C-alpha positions as CSV (number, residue, x, y, z in Angstrom):
1,M,0.0,0.0,0.0
2,A,1.3,3.5,-0.9
3,K,2.7,5.5,2.0
4,T,1.4,8.9,3.0
5,V,3.4,11.9,4.1
6,V,2.1,15.3,5.5
7,V,4.4,18.2,4.6
8,I,3.7,21.3,6.7
9,G,4.6,24.5,5.0
10,A,4.6,25.3,1.3
11,G,7.6,27.5,0.9
12,V,10.3,26.6,-1.6
13,A,11.6,23.7,0.6
14,G,8.1,22.4,1.3
15,I,7.2,22.5,-2.4
16,Q,10.4,20.8,-3.3
17,V,10.2,17.9,-0.8
18,A,6.5,17.4,-1.7
19,Q,7.2,17.2,-5.4
20,Q,10.1,14.8,-4.9
21,L,8.1,12.5,-2.7
22,T,5.2,12.4,-5.1
23,D,7.5,11.6,-7.9
24,L,8.8,8.7,-5.8
25,G,5.3,7.3,-5.6
26,I,4.3,8.6,-2.1
27,T,1.0,10.3,-1.5
28,V,1.7,13.8,-0.1
29,H,-0.6,16.3,1.7
30,L,1.0,19.7,1.5
31,I,-0.5,22.1,4.1
32,E,0.0,25.9,4.0
33,S,-1.3,28.6,6.3
34,K,-1.3,31.4,3.6
35,P,-3.6,31.8,0.6
36,I,-0.7,31.0,-1.8
37,V,2.4,28.9,-1.7
38,G,5.9,30.3,-1.7
39,G,6.5,31.6,1.8
40,L,9.0,34.4,2.3
41,S,10.2,34.1,-1.3
42,T,6.9,35.5,-2.6
43,Y,8.0,38.9,-1.4
44,L,11.1,38.8,-3.4
45,G,11.7,39.8,-7.0
46,R,15.0,38.4,-8.2
47,V,17.1,36.0,-6.1
48,F,20.6,34.6,-6.1
49,P,22.4,32.7,-7.5
50,T,20.7,33.0,-10.9
51,D,19.0,36.5,-10.6
52,D,15.7,34.8,-11.6
53,C,12.2,35.2,-10.2
54,A,12.2,34.1,-6.6
55,L,10.4,30.8,-7.4
56,C,12.3,29.9,-10.5
57,L,14.9,27.7,-8.9
58,D,15.1,23.9,-9.3
59,A,16.9,21.6,-7.0
60,C,19.9,20.2,-8.7
61,T,23.7,20.6,-8.7
62,E,23.4,23.0,-11.6
63,I,21.6,25.6,-9.5
64,F,25.0,26.8,-8.3
65,D,26.3,27.6,-11.8
66,G,22.9,28.9,-13.1
67,H,22.5,26.5,-15.9
68,H,19.1,25.2,-15.0
69,R,15.7,26.8,-14.2
70,R,12.3,25.6,-13.4
71,C,9.6,27.9,-12.1
72,Q,7.9,26.5,-9.1
73,Y,4.8,28.2,-10.2
74,R,4.9,26.3,-13.5
75,S,5.6,22.9,-11.9
76,L,2.0,21.6,-12.0
77,L,1.9,21.7,-8.3
78,T,-1.9,21.6,-8.3
79,E,-2.0,19.0,-11.1
80,K,-0.1,16.1,-9.6
81,K,-2.5,13.2,-8.9
82,D,-1.0,12.2,-5.5
83,L,-0.1,15.7,-4.3
84,H,-2.9,17.4,-2.4
85,L,-2.5,21.1,-1.6
86,Y,-4.4,22.8,1.2
87,T,-4.0,26.6,1.6
88,Q,-5.3,28.8,4.4
89,S,-5.0,25.8,6.7
90,E,-4.1,25.7,10.3
91,I,-2.7,22.6,12.1
92,T,-4.7,22.0,15.3
93,S,-3.2,18.8,16.6
94,I,-0.8,15.9,15.9
95,S,-1.2,12.6,17.6
96,E,0.4,9.2,17.1
97,E,-1.3,5.8,17.3
98,G,-0.5,2.4,15.9
99,G,2.5,3.7,14.1
100,L,0.6,6.4,12.2
101,F,0.3,10.1,12.8
102,A,-3.1,11.7,12.9
103,V,-2.7,15.3,11.6
104,S,-5.8,17.5,12.2
105,F,-6.2,21.0,10.7
106,F,-8.8,23.6,9.9
107,I,-9.2,24.7,6.3
108,H,-10.4,28.3,6.4
109,P,-12.6,29.5,3.5
110,R,-11.2,31.3,0.5
111,Y,-14.8,32.3,-0.6
112,V,-13.7,31.6,-4.1
113,L,-14.3,28.1,-5.4
114,L,-11.1,26.8,-6.9
115,D,-12.8,24.1,-9.0
116,R,-15.0,26.8,-10.7
117,C,-12.9,30.0,-10.9
118,V,-11.4,30.7,-14.4
119,V,-9.3,33.6,-13.1
120,C,-11.0,36.3,-15.3
121,L,-10.5,38.8,-12.4
122,E,-13.7,40.6,-13.2
123,C,-14.6,40.3,-9.5
124,I,-11.5,42.4,-8.5
125,K,-12.3,45.1,-11.0
126,V,-15.8,45.8,-9.6
127,C,-14.8,45.6,-5.9
128,E,-14.9,49.1,-4.4
129,V,-13.2,48.3,-1.0
130,E,-9.5,49.2,-0.8
131,V,-7.3,48.3,2.1
132,Q,-3.5,48.2,2.8
133,D,-1.7,45.6,0.7
134,E,0.4,43.2,2.8
135,Y,2.7,42.9,-0.2
136,G,2.7,46.6,-1.0
137,I,4.9,49.5,0.2
138,R,4.5,53.2,0.0
139,N,0.8,53.0,0.7
140,G,0.1,50.2,-1.7
141,K,-3.5,49.2,-1.8
142,R,-5.5,46.1,-2.7
143,K,-9.2,45.2,-3.0
144,A,-11.2,43.2,-0.5
145,I,-11.2,40.4,-3.2
146,Y,-7.6,40.1,-4.5
147,R,-4.7,38.1,-5.6
148,P,-1.7,38.5,-3.2
149,I,0.8,38.4,-6.2
150,P,0.0,37.9,-9.9
151,Q,1.7,34.5,-10.2
152,G,0.5,33.1,-6.9
153,V,-0.6,29.5,-6.6
154,P,-3.5,29.0,-6.5
155,L,-4.1,31.6,-9.1
156,A,-7.7,32.3,-8.1
157,P,-8.5,35.4,-6.0
158,V,-9.2,35.2,-2.3
159,V,-11.7,37.3,-0.3
160,D,-10.6,39.3,2.7
161,I,-13.9,38.6,4.6
162,E,-13.0,41.0,7.4
163,N,-13.0,44.0,5.0
164,C,-15.7,42.6,2.6
165,T,-19.0,44.5,2.7
166,K,-20.8,41.7,1.0
167,C,-22.3,44.1,-1.5
168,G,-22.6,41.3,-4.0
169,K,-21.0,43.0,-7.0
170,C,-18.3,40.3,-7.3
171,I,-21.0,37.6,-7.3
172,E,-23.0,39.5,-10.0
173,V,-20.1,39.6,-12.4
174,C,-18.9,36.1,-11.9
175,G,-20.1,34.1,-14.9
176,V,-19.2,30.7,-13.4
177,N,-20.7,31.1,-9.9
178,A,-17.3,30.7,-8.3
179,I,-17.9,33.1,-5.3
180,D,-19.6,32.0,-2.1
181,L,-19.4,34.6,0.6
182,E,-21.1,32.2,3.0
183,Q,-18.5,29.5,2.7
184,K,-17.6,27.9,6.1
185,S,-14.4,26.6,7.7
186,K,-14.0,22.8,7.8
187,S,-11.8,20.4,9.7
188,K,-9.9,17.5,8.3
189,T,-7.7,14.7,9.7
190,I,-5.1,12.9,7.7
191,K,-3.4,9.6,8.7
192,A,0.2,9.7,7.7
193,D,3.3,7.5,7.9
194,A,5.6,10.5,8.3
195,I,5.6,14.3,8.8
196,V,8.0,16.8,7.2
197,L,8.2,20.2,8.8
198,A,9.0,22.9,6.3
199,T,7.5,25.9,8.2
200,G,10.1,28.4,7.1
201,V,11.1,31.8,8.5
202,D,10.1,35.4,8.3
203,E,11.9,38.7,9.0
204,R,12.0,39.7,12.6
205,N,10.1,43.0,13.2
206,P,12.9,45.4,14.1
207,S,10.6,47.9,15.9
208,D,12.2,47.0,19.3
209,L,15.8,47.5,18.2
210,P,17.0,50.6,20.1
211,G,18.1,53.6,18.0
212,Y,16.9,52.4,14.6
213,V,13.6,54.5,14.5
214,Y,12.0,51.8,12.3
215,S,8.6,52.4,13.8
216,S,8.7,56.2,13.3
217,S,10.2,56.6,9.9
218,E,8.9,55.1,6.7
219,D,12.3,55.6,5.1
220,V,13.8,53.1,7.4
221,M,12.8,49.7,6.2
222,T,13.7,46.0,6.1
223,Q,15.5,44.3,3.2
224,R,12.2,42.5,2.5
225,E,10.4,45.8,2.1
226,L,13.3,47.1,0.0
227,A,12.8,44.0,-2.2
228,R,9.2,45.0,-2.8
229,L,10.3,48.5,-3.7
230,I,12.8,47.2,-6.2
231,D,10.4,44.6,-7.7
232,P,8.9,46.0,-11.0
233,T,5.6,44.2,-10.2
234,G,5.4,46.0,-6.8
235,T,3.5,49.1,-5.8
236,T,6.0,51.6,-7.2
237,S,6.8,49.6,-10.4
238,G,10.4,49.3,-9.4
239,K,11.0,53.0,-8.7
240,I,13.0,53.6,-5.6
241,V,11.2,56.4,-3.9
242,T,11.0,57.9,-0.4
243,A,7.9,58.2,1.7
244,T,7.4,61.7,0.2
245,G,7.5,60.3,-3.3
246,K,11.0,61.7,-4.2
247,E,13.4,59.4,-6.1
248,A,16.0,58.1,-3.8
249,K,19.6,58.9,-4.6
250,H,21.4,57.2,-1.7
251,V,20.6,54.1,0.3
252,T,22.4,52.9,3.4
253,M,22.3,49.3,4.4
254,I,22.8,48.0,8.0
255,M,23.9,44.4,8.3
256,C,23.1,42.2,11.3
257,A,20.2,44.4,12.5
258,G,19.1,42.1,15.2
259,S,21.2,39.1,14.3
260,R,24.3,38.1,16.3
261,D,22.9,40.3,19.1
262,L,22.6,39.1,22.7
263,N,19.6,41.4,23.1
264,A,17.8,40.1,20.0
265,M,18.8,37.0,18.0
266,E,22.1,35.4,19.0
267,Y,22.6,33.5,15.8
268,C,23.7,34.6,12.3
269,S,20.9,34.6,9.8
270,Q,23.3,33.5,7.1
271,A,21.5,34.7,4.0
272,C,21.4,38.4,4.9
273,C,24.8,39.5,3.6
274,T,24.2,37.9,0.2
275,Y,20.7,39.2,-0.4
276,S,21.8,42.7,0.8
277,L,24.6,42.6,-1.7
278,K,22.1,41.5,-4.4
279,H,19.9,44.5,-3.6
280,A,22.9,46.8,-3.5
281,I,23.8,45.7,-7.1
282,L,20.2,46.2,-8.3
283,L,20.2,49.7,-6.8
284,R,23.6,50.5,-8.4
285,Q,22.2,49.4,-11.8
286,K,19.6,52.2,-11.3
287,G,22.4,54.7,-10.5
288,I,21.6,54.9,-6.8
289,E,24.6,55.3,-4.4
290,V,24.8,52.5,-1.8
291,T,26.7,52.4,1.5
292,A,26.8,49.1,3.4
293,C,27.7,49.1,7.1
294,F,28.8,45.7,8.5
295,M,30.6,43.9,11.3
296,D,32.0,41.4,8.9
297,L,30.7,40.0,5.6
298,R,29.7,36.3,5.7
299,V,29.2,35.5,2.1
300,P,29.5,31.8,1.0
301,H,31.9,30.8,-1.7
302,S,29.0,30.1,-4.1
303,S,27.9,33.7,-3.8
304,R,31.2,35.5,-3.7
305,Q,30.6,37.0,-7.1
306,Y,28.0,39.3,-5.5
307,L,30.6,40.8,-3.2
308,H,33.0,41.3,-6.1
309,R,30.4,42.8,-8.4
310,A,29.2,45.2,-5.6
311,Q,32.8,46.3,-5.1
312,E,33.3,46.8,-8.8
313,M,30.1,48.8,-9.1
314,G,31.1,51.2,-6.4
315,V,29.2,50.1,-3.4
316,K,30.9,51.8,-0.4
317,F,31.6,49.5,2.6
318,V,32.0,50.8,6.1
319,R,33.2,48.4,8.7
320,G,31.2,49.2,11.8
321,K,27.8,48.5,13.3
322,P,25.8,51.7,13.4
323,D,25.0,53.1,16.9
324,R,21.8,54.8,15.9
325,I,19.7,56.5,13.2
326,R,18.4,60.0,13.6
327,I,16.1,62.0,11.4
328,Q,17.5,65.3,10.1
329,N,15.7,67.5,7.5
330,D,13.4,64.6,6.8
331,H,16.3,62.3,6.0
332,P,17.6,59.4,8.0
333,V,21.2,59.9,9.2
334,V,23.2,56.8,10.2
335,V,25.7,57.3,13.0
336,V,28.4,54.7,12.9
337,E,32.0,54.3,14.1
338,D,34.2,53.2,11.2
339,T,36.5,50.7,12.9
340,Q,39.0,50.9,10.1
341,S,39.6,54.6,10.3
342,Q,38.6,54.7,14.0
343,S,36.4,57.7,13.3
344,L,32.7,58.5,14.0
345,I,30.9,59.3,10.8
346,E,27.4,60.3,9.9
347,I,25.8,59.1,6.6
348,E,22.8,61.0,5.3
349,S,20.6,58.8,3.2
350,D,17.2,58.8,1.5
351,I,16.5,55.3,2.6
352,V,18.0,53.0,5.2
353,A,17.6,49.2,4.8
354,L,17.9,46.9,7.8
355,A,19.1,43.3,7.3
356,S,16.7,42.1,10.0
357,A,17.1,38.7,11.6
358,L,15.3,35.7,10.2
359,E,13.2,34.0,12.8
360,S,11.4,30.6,12.8
361,L,7.7,30.5,12.1
362,G,7.2,26.9,13.4
363,P,6.9,27.6,17.1
364,Q,4.1,30.2,16.5
365,N,1.7,27.3,16.1
366,D,0.9,25.7,19.5
367,A,0.4,22.3,18.0
368,L,3.9,22.3,16.5
369,K,5.9,23.9,19.4
370,R,7.2,20.6,20.8
371,Y,9.1,19.8,17.6
372,Y,11.2,22.9,17.8
373,G,14.2,23.6,20.1
374,Q,17.0,26.1,20.4
375,N,16.3,29.4,18.8
376,G,12.9,28.0,17.6
377,F,14.4,25.7,14.9
378,S,14.1,21.9,14.5
379,N,16.5,19.1,13.9
380,Q,16.4,17.4,10.5
381,T,15.2,14.2,12.1
382,S,13.6,13.6,15.5
383,E,14.9,11.0,17.9
384,R,11.5,9.3,17.7
385,G,11.8,9.0,13.9
386,K,9.3,9.6,11.1
387,I,9.3,13.4,11.9
388,Y,11.6,15.3,9.6
389,A,12.4,18.9,8.9
390,C,14.0,20.7,6.0
391,G,14.8,24.2,4.7
392,T,14.7,27.1,7.1
393,A,12.7,25.1,9.6
394,T,16.1,23.8,10.6
395,G,17.8,27.2,10.6
396,P,18.3,30.3,8.5
397,M,19.7,29.5,5.0
398,D,19.5,30.7,1.4
399,I,17.1,29.3,-1.2
400,P,19.6,27.0,-3.0
401,T,20.6,25.4,0.3
402,S,16.9,25.0,1.3
403,I,16.1,23.2,-1.9
404,A,19.2,21.0,-1.7
405,E,18.2,20.1,1.9
406,A,14.6,19.4,0.8
407,N,16.0,16.9,-1.8
408,S,18.1,15.2,0.8
409,I,15.2,14.8,3.3
410,A,12.8,13.6,0.5
411,L,15.3,10.8,-0.2
412,Q,15.7,10.0,3.5
413,V,11.9,9.9,4.0
414,Y,11.5,7.6,1.0
415,T,14.3,5.3,2.1
416,D,13.0,5.0,5.7
417,L,9.4,4.4,4.7
418,E,10.3,1.8,2.0
419,G,12.8,0.0,4.2
420,G,15.7,0.8,1.9
421,N,14.1,-1.1,-1.0
């Protein structure tokens, strides 16, 4: 009888391990809490090492030399017979009995029926309710019925029922009767032979970091927010503008903003240096001056070209962790001691980007807390067996490493379940 595996989290690692297991003949149930798959990568435009769309990375050795691509959004994720995707789903309990796991979860309503919607988007056009866009920046707005990003999977819109007025206009224009504003949540329990945790990470909110005025200045942002500003599909169509709408001429980056900090996150978030350099290069291509303040640069060998390109393109590097940011004449001014020149300098910028720490999402779910340990991350395999973890559920890492680890775990799960046959 075919084995069954539940994969929790549909970021790039969860997608990859699910696809690999399905290809190996295992039935997979992929459970995601968001309306679309992709996790943190959905906020990104271009990613290293290939400078492709954030979900256009396949898991193979060629990923490190950029010779192979496969868009995760074109991978027939929703078409595979033995891969069952559940979005907007919340794990409520996990129990074990008779050698099997019982994974229970709530499936929250999308209010758009996936088996009927033809993605014409007429419903979005007639909606008159506008709210703040979670993916937007610089006051980006979305409708109460919306698609988080254009290429999101599932492609169908989702209804923000809290802001929906139920005026019925979206229902009137839907020619296939795909909208049901009275749809209810439902519960489901799956019996599984194994569980893979791929719950991912998110940027730590830097509001509590002393001296960085993140909460009081819209021109102090995180690298994820800077990525949305750079993305040509974002609110500003790729224009780097300040909160007042002026084109930015100078951006200062602060590395380790909350990482390697005894008062915040003690660990190194590993990917921050590389994606900061990637953004610095993209900004320089637009003619914007960039200064990077750092304690030390931790760039893996496979990504050293980003450091070399940034240096060649004129990115200025200041060795020193900034003490504070102050606002002067509506501009953020970074105060930092340059440890090489042993002088205190002030850098006036249009925008300051914080490389905020990456923190685990897994422990935020009460039903999953027991599977996570130090710093909120999980081991690749549990002592009890049949519970595995991959990608950033095991610790901060970049996308190529997450995908490679997902491949490794998929093979281990298959080998363990099939007894090495």
